[in-house]
N, CA, C and O of each residue as an XYZ file, in Angstrom:
496
protein
N      24.361     16.359    -17.586
C      23.342     16.231    -16.564
C      23.328     17.522    -15.756
O      24.354     17.955    -15.232
N      22.165     18.118    -15.667
C      22.010     19.359    -14.912
C      21.951     19.080    -13.420
O      21.795     17.940    -12.983
N      22.080     20.154    -12.653
C      21.984     20.042    -11.202
C      20.591     19.554    -10.798
O      20.453     18.793     -9.840
N      19.564     19.989    -11.522
C      18.197     19.571    -11.215
C      18.045     18.062    -11.390
O      17.441     17.394    -10.550
N      18.590     17.531    -12.474
C      18.494     16.090    -12.716
C      19.256     15.302    -11.656
O      18.784     14.272    -11.176
N      20.413     15.787    -11.304
C      21.209     15.111    -10.273
C      20.489     15.146     -8.928
O      20.491     14.157     -8.196
N      19.875     16.283     -8.603
C      19.148     16.407     -7.342
C      17.941     15.476     -7.302
O      17.676     14.847     -6.278
N      17.212     15.386     -8.410
C      16.061     14.497     -8.460
C      16.512     13.042     -8.340
O      15.847     12.241     -7.682
N      17.635     12.695     -8.969
C      18.178     11.341     -8.823
C      18.520     11.047     -7.364
O      18.188      9.978     -6.852
N      19.177     11.984     -6.697
C      19.505     11.790     -5.283
C      18.235     11.631     -4.455
O      18.181     10.803     -3.546
N      17.209     12.429     -4.772
C      15.944     12.344     -4.047
C      15.328     10.956     -4.188
O      14.882     10.369     -3.202
N      15.303     10.434     -5.405
C      14.709      9.115     -5.609
C      15.549      8.007     -4.975
O      14.997      7.016     -4.498
N      16.853      8.157     -4.963
C      17.698      7.157     -4.299
C      17.441      7.172     -2.791
O      17.319      6.113     -2.175
N      17.359      8.354     -2.200
C      17.054      8.438     -0.767
C      15.653      7.926     -0.470
O      15.434      7.269      0.547
N      14.704      8.224     -1.350
C      13.346      7.731     -1.180
C      13.299      6.207     -1.280
O      12.549      5.558     -0.551
N      14.086      5.646     -2.168
C      14.108      4.184     -2.297
C      14.751      3.537     -1.071
O      14.303      2.480     -0.626
N      15.781      4.149     -0.528
C      16.382      3.623      0.701
C      15.357      3.635      1.836
O      15.248      2.670      2.593
N      14.611      4.727      1.947
C      13.554      4.796      2.962
C      12.467      3.760      2.742
O      11.947      3.189      3.701
N      12.115      3.510      1.473
C      11.088      2.513      1.175
C      11.575      1.111      1.525
O      10.803      0.294      2.027
N      12.846      0.829      1.265
C      13.364     -0.502      1.619
C      13.477     -0.659      3.121
O      13.307     -1.766      3.631
N      13.759      0.421      3.851
C      13.742      0.350      5.314
C      12.322      0.055      5.798
O      12.135     -0.709      6.745
N      11.323      0.658      5.154
C       9.935      0.372      5.490
C       9.597     -1.097      5.235
O       8.883     -1.717      6.023
N      10.105     -1.646      4.146
C       9.876     -3.069      3.843
C      10.480     -3.935      4.941
O       9.847     -4.882      5.406
N      11.688     -3.614      5.349
C      12.337     -4.395      6.414
C      11.529     -4.301      7.709
O      11.349     -5.302      8.403
N      11.041     -3.100      8.035
C      10.233     -2.947      9.246
C       8.940     -3.755      9.172
O       8.565     -4.420     10.138
N       8.269     -3.699      8.042
C       7.010     -4.435      7.905
C       7.254     -5.938      7.970
O       6.513     -6.661      8.638
N       8.280     -6.406      7.287
C       8.525     -7.846      7.233
C       9.054     -8.414      8.543
O       8.847     -9.593      8.830
N       9.720     -7.609      9.329
C      10.275     -8.132     10.578
C       9.365     -7.914     11.786
O       9.578     -8.542     12.823
N       8.363     -7.048     11.684
C       7.524     -6.767     12.853
C       6.122     -7.319     12.748
O       5.388     -7.294     13.737
N       5.718     -7.817     11.592
C       4.351     -8.341     11.458
C       4.397     -9.807     11.055
O       5.370    -10.291     10.477
N       3.318    -10.489     11.381
C       3.187    -11.893     11.021
C       1.849    -12.067     10.309
O       0.806    -11.789     10.900
N       1.852    -12.517      9.059
C       0.615    -12.544      8.276
C      -0.466    -13.463      8.831
O      -1.645    -13.243      8.554
N      -0.112    -14.464      9.588
C      -1.132    -15.382     10.105
C      -1.937    -14.745     11.247
O      -3.089    -15.114     11.478
N      -1.334    -13.798     11.951
C      -2.045    -13.121     13.039
C      -2.951    -12.017     12.512
O      -4.061    -11.832     13.011
N      -2.484    -11.282     11.507
C      -3.240    -10.172     10.953
C      -3.309    -10.358      9.441
O      -2.287    -10.214      8.771
N      -4.460    -10.667      8.888
C      -4.545    -10.964      7.452
C      -4.173     -9.784      6.549
O      -3.734     -9.990      5.418
N      -4.340     -8.572      7.029
C      -4.026     -7.427      6.173
C      -2.538     -7.100      6.138
O      -2.097     -6.324      5.291
N      -1.766     -7.677      7.041
C      -0.335     -7.354      7.049
C       0.374     -7.883      5.806
O       1.370     -7.302      5.375
N      -0.117     -8.966      5.229
C       0.470     -9.466      3.986
C       0.263     -8.501      2.837
O       1.157     -8.295      2.017
N      -0.918     -7.913      2.782
C      -1.193     -6.941      1.724
C      -0.433     -5.637      1.945
O      -0.014     -4.987      0.987
N      -0.256     -5.257      3.207
C       0.563     -4.079      3.504
C       2.007     -4.336      3.081
O       2.662     -3.457      2.521
N       2.496     -5.541      3.351
C       3.844     -5.907      2.917
C       3.964     -5.919      1.407
O       4.988     -5.495      0.870
N       2.940     -6.397      0.705
C       2.956     -6.397     -0.761
C       3.004     -4.977     -1.292
O       3.730     -4.685     -2.243
N       2.228     -4.093     -0.677
C       2.260     -2.693     -1.090
C       3.602     -2.040     -0.823
O       4.092     -1.257     -1.637
N       4.201     -2.363      0.327
C       5.512     -1.794      0.652
C       6.592     -2.299     -0.295
O       7.456     -1.533     -0.722
N       6.545     -3.582     -0.624
C       7.530     -4.131     -1.570
C       7.333     -3.519     -2.954
O       8.306     -3.180     -3.628
N       6.077     -3.377     -3.377
C       5.802     -2.748     -4.667
C       6.288     -1.313     -4.707
O       6.898     -0.888     -5.688
N       6.019     -0.560     -3.642
C       6.476      0.827     -3.572
C       7.995      0.903     -3.631
O       8.549      1.734     -4.351
N       8.662      0.050     -2.886
C      10.130      0.073     -2.866
C      10.712     -0.265     -4.237
O      11.659      0.379     -4.686
N      10.150     -1.270     -4.898
C      10.650     -1.636     -6.230
C      10.384     -0.526     -7.237
O      11.239     -0.222     -8.069
N       9.204      0.078     -7.166
C       8.864      1.145     -8.101
C       9.730      2.378     -7.920
O      10.203      2.955     -8.900
N       9.943      2.789     -6.672
C      10.774      3.968     -6.416
C      12.235      3.694     -6.787
O      12.943      4.594     -7.239
N      12.674      2.472     -6.597
C      14.040      2.117     -6.980
C      14.206      2.124     -8.496
O      15.283      2.444     -8.999
N      13.152      1.775     -9.224
C      13.241      1.685    -10.682
C      13.232      3.049    -11.373
O      13.735      3.166    -12.490
N      12.675      4.078    -10.740
C      12.541      5.387    -11.401
C      13.888      5.950    -11.848
O      14.030      6.266    -13.029
N      14.892      6.096    -10.965
C      16.160      6.651    -11.462
C      16.850      5.737    -12.462
O      17.582      6.213    -13.329
N      16.630      4.429    -12.354
C      17.236      3.515    -13.322
C      16.632      3.698    -14.708
O      17.349      3.680    -15.708
N      15.304      3.876    -14.768
C      14.664      4.141    -16.058
C      15.157      5.457    -16.643
O      15.437      5.538    -17.838
N      15.265      6.498    -15.805
C      15.716      7.787    -16.308
C      17.165      7.703    -16.802
O      17.493      8.241    -17.860
N      18.025      7.034    -16.041
C      19.428      6.921    -16.448
C      19.580      6.098    -17.722
O      20.463      6.383    -18.531
N      18.742      5.085    -17.920
C      18.814      4.298    -19.154
C      18.461      5.157    -20.367
O      19.129      5.089    -21.398
N      17.408      5.964    -20.237
C      17.028      6.850    -21.348
C      18.075      7.937    -21.543
O      18.378      8.310    -22.676
N      18.628      8.445    -20.452
C      19.671      9.466    -20.525
C      20.902      8.933    -21.260
O      21.495      9.641    -22.073
N      21.277      7.712    -20.981
C      22.424      7.109    -21.673
C      22.094      6.819    -23.133
O      22.948      6.975    -24.006
N      20.857      6.399    -23.402
C      20.468      6.104    -24.780
C      20.424      7.362    -25.635
O      20.672      7.301    -26.839
N      20.109      8.507    -25.022
C      20.074      9.778    -25.747
C      21.433     10.467    -25.783
O      21.521     11.665    -26.049
N      22.463      9.725    -25.520
C      23.842     10.235    -25.549
C      24.043     11.414    -24.585
O      24.567     12.465    -24.954
N      23.605     11.197    -23.336
C      23.798     12.125    -22.230
C      23.096     13.463    -22.440
O      23.612     14.513    -22.060
N      21.901     13.410    -23.057
C      21.066     14.594    -23.220
C      19.726     14.304    -22.554
O      19.083     13.298    -22.853
N      19.310     15.184    -21.654
C      18.025     15.009    -20.974
C      16.965     15.810    -21.722
O      17.082     17.026    -21.877
N      15.947     15.122    -22.175
C      14.865     15.772    -22.897
C      13.685     16.033    -21.974
O      13.547     15.408    -20.923
N      12.841     16.965    -22.384
C      11.637     17.255    -21.623
C      10.728     16.028    -21.652
O      10.520     15.438    -22.712
N      10.202     15.651    -20.530
C       9.316     14.502    -20.443
C       9.996     13.215    -20.024
O       9.325     12.214    -19.775
N      11.318     13.224    -19.943
C      12.019     12.006    -19.538
C      11.694     11.620    -18.098
O      11.533     10.439    -17.790
N      11.597     12.621    -17.214
C      11.305     12.311    -15.813
C       9.883     11.811    -15.651
O       9.642     10.879    -14.884
N       8.936     12.413    -16.358
C       7.553     11.942    -16.220
C       7.407     10.526    -16.765
O       6.655      9.723    -16.213
N       8.121     10.216    -17.843
C       8.086      8.858    -18.395
C       8.728      7.862    -17.425
O       8.229      6.750    -17.252
N       9.831      8.262    -16.796
C      10.493      7.380    -15.828
C       9.615      7.154    -14.602
O       9.562      6.043    -14.075
N       8.933      8.190    -14.147
C       8.037      8.047    -12.992
C       6.860      7.146    -13.356
O       6.435      6.323    -12.545
N       6.331      7.298    -14.574
C       5.222      6.443    -15.001
C       5.664      4.988    -15.068
O       4.934      4.097    -14.635
N       6.844      4.744    -15.601
C       7.338      3.366    -15.683
C       7.630      2.797    -14.304
O       7.418      1.608    -14.064
N       8.115      3.636    -13.396
C       8.304      3.188    -12.017
C       6.980      2.842    -11.351
O       6.904      1.904    -10.557
N       5.935      3.602    -11.675
C       4.612      3.291    -11.137
C       4.102      1.963    -11.689
O       3.465      1.197    -10.966
N       4.376      1.682    -12.966
C       4.007      0.375    -13.529
C       4.715     -0.744    -12.775
O       4.103     -1.756    -12.432
N       6.000     -0.557    -12.521
C       6.763     -1.576    -11.785
C       6.168     -1.778    -10.399
O       6.003     -2.910     -9.946
N       5.848     -0.681     -9.732
C       5.275     -0.780     -8.389
C       3.953     -1.536     -8.407
O       3.712     -2.390     -7.553
N       3.095     -1.228     -9.376
C       1.794     -1.907     -9.441
C       1.945     -3.386     -9.762
O       1.280     -4.225     -9.154
N       2.811     -3.710    -10.707
C       2.975     -5.118    -11.090
C       3.552     -5.922     -9.932
O       3.067     -7.013     -9.632
N       4.570     -5.397     -9.286
C       5.178     -6.128     -8.164
C       4.174     -6.285     -7.024
O       4.069     -7.363     -6.440
N       3.442     -5.230     -6.704
C       2.456     -5.326     -5.621
C       1.366     -6.341     -5.962
O       0.949     -7.119     -5.105
N       0.905     -6.332     -7.215
C      -0.135     -7.295     -7.615
C       0.388     -8.723     -7.547
O      -0.287     -9.609     -7.023
N       1.583     -8.947     -8.073
C       2.130    -10.307     -8.075
C       2.409    -10.817     -6.663
O       2.160    -11.986     -6.368
N       2.921     -9.954     -5.793
C       3.178    -10.375     -4.413
C       1.860    -10.638     -3.683
O       1.743    -11.602     -2.926
N       0.868     -9.773     -3.917
C      -0.427     -9.979     -3.269
C      -1.079    -11.275     -3.758
O      -1.658    -12.014     -2.962
N      -0.989    -11.551     -5.048
C      -1.541    -12.801     -5.563
C      -0.794    -14.008     -4.999
O      -1.402    -15.042     -4.722
N       0.502    -13.879     -4.830
C       1.292    -14.975     -4.254
C       0.903    -15.209     -2.799
O       0.819    -16.353     -2.352
N       0.667    -14.139     -2.066
C       0.253    -14.277     -0.666
C      -1.105    -14.958     -0.576
O      -1.345    -15.748      0.337
N      -1.990    -14.658     -1.515
C      -3.319    -15.273     -1.536
C      -3.296    -16.683     -2.122
O      -4.326    -17.356     -2.140
N      -2.153    -17.134     -2.596
C      -1.953    -18.463     -3.198
C      -2.771    -18.668     -4.472
O      -3.258    -19.768     -4.732
N      -2.919    -17.612     -5.258
C      -3.632    -17.734     -6.534
C      -2.760    -17.348     -7.724
O      -3.253    -17.266     -8.849
N      -1.486    -17.112     -7.493
C      -0.596    -16.723     -8.587
C      -0.246    -17.942     -9.430
O       0.140    -18.990     -8.912
N      -0.389    -17.779    -10.734
C       0.028    -18.823    -11.663
C       0.732    -18.139    -12.835
O       0.653    -16.922    -13.004
N       1.413    -18.939    -13.628
C       2.166    -18.391    -14.751
C       1.280    -17.657    -15.751
O       1.665    -16.572    -16.188
N       0.115    -18.182    -16.141
C      -0.723    -17.426    -17.085
C      -1.172    -16.066    -16.541
O      -1.256    -15.097    -17.295
N      -1.458    -15.991    -15.254
C      -1.858    -14.705    -14.667
C      -0.694    -13.731    -14.695
O      -0.877    -12.563    -15.040
N       0.505    -14.189    -14.337
C       1.677    -13.316    -14.337
C       1.999    -12.831    -15.744
O       2.323    -11.658    -15.933
N       1.915    -13.707    -16.726
C       2.177    -13.306    -18.119
C       1.121    -12.322    -18.595
O       1.441    -11.370    -19.307
N      -0.140    -12.538    -18.212
C      -1.213    -11.637    -18.599
C      -0.993    -10.242    -18.026
O      -1.145     -9.251    -18.740
N      -0.637    -10.153    -16.749
C      -0.384     -8.852    -16.120
C       0.791     -8.160    -16.800
O       0.721     -6.966    -17.090
N       1.866     -8.892    -17.055
C       3.025     -8.298    -17.721
C       2.686     -7.843    -19.139
O       3.139     -6.786    -19.579
N       1.893     -8.637    -19.850
C       1.506     -8.256    -21.215
C       0.637     -7.006    -21.217
O       0.790     -6.148    -22.086
N      -0.267     -6.895    -20.260
C      -1.084     -5.685    -20.163
C      -0.234     -4.452    -19.919
O      -0.464     -3.404    -20.522
N       0.741     -4.574    -19.039
C       1.603     -3.431    -18.732
C       2.458     -3.052    -19.934
O       2.609     -1.870    -20.240
N       3.016     -4.039    -20.611
C       3.836     -3.754    -21.794
C       2.990     -3.096    -22.874
O       3.443     -2.143    -23.509
N       1.787     -3.575    -23.095
C       0.906     -2.984    -24.098
C       0.531     -1.553    -23.733
O       0.577     -0.666    -24.585
N       0.164     -1.321    -22.486
C      -0.207      0.027    -22.058
C       0.961      0.986    -22.161
O       0.792      2.115    -22.620
N       2.146      0.558    -21.744
C       3.313      1.435    -21.818
C       3.723      1.709    -23.261
O       4.172      2.809    -23.581
N       3.572      0.724    -24.122
C       3.883      0.926    -25.543
C       2.949      1.971    -26.142
O       3.384      2.832    -26.906
N       1.682      1.895    -25.799
C       0.721      2.872    -26.318
C       0.990      4.249    -25.760
O       0.940      5.234    -26.497
N       1.280      4.343    -24.451
C       1.494      5.641    -23.823
C       2.786      6.319    -24.244
O       2.850      7.547    -24.290
N       3.810      5.545    -24.550
C       5.092      6.170    -24.879
C       5.364      6.206    -26.377
O       6.501      6.444    -26.786
N       4.341      5.973    -27.210
C       4.541      6.076    -28.647
C       4.779      7.537    -29.010
O       4.018      8.424    -28.623
N       5.832      7.762    -29.748
C       6.152      9.136    -30.160
C       5.290      9.513    -31.338
O       5.165      8.761    -32.305
N       4.702     10.674    -31.247
C       3.792     11.130    -32.302
C       4.485     12.060    -33.244
O       3.873     12.544    -34.196
């Protein structure tokens, strides 16, 4: 692992800690019944925190699978997968807040993400 990879990992870990602090602030200072948009802001904050937390984990999983060799494009793939996690979590939390989340909708969203990621990360 190069110094650059280690530094980027530290950056994402610090960014995830900041995102989770933001989640705690949003969840403890707002009440969704008083302000209808605060639930969606909370969903976005939770999605962001989960996505940023997932980025270094995705990179480390690929790094371990490649026998401790970092290839070009690993970070962009990890960031893309973290963005998928952020979008899925934000969508599912927002749907839950709106009381329209059901199992078929959740499976459909997950299937769309898996299909899109499979297509995007196919090695040519």
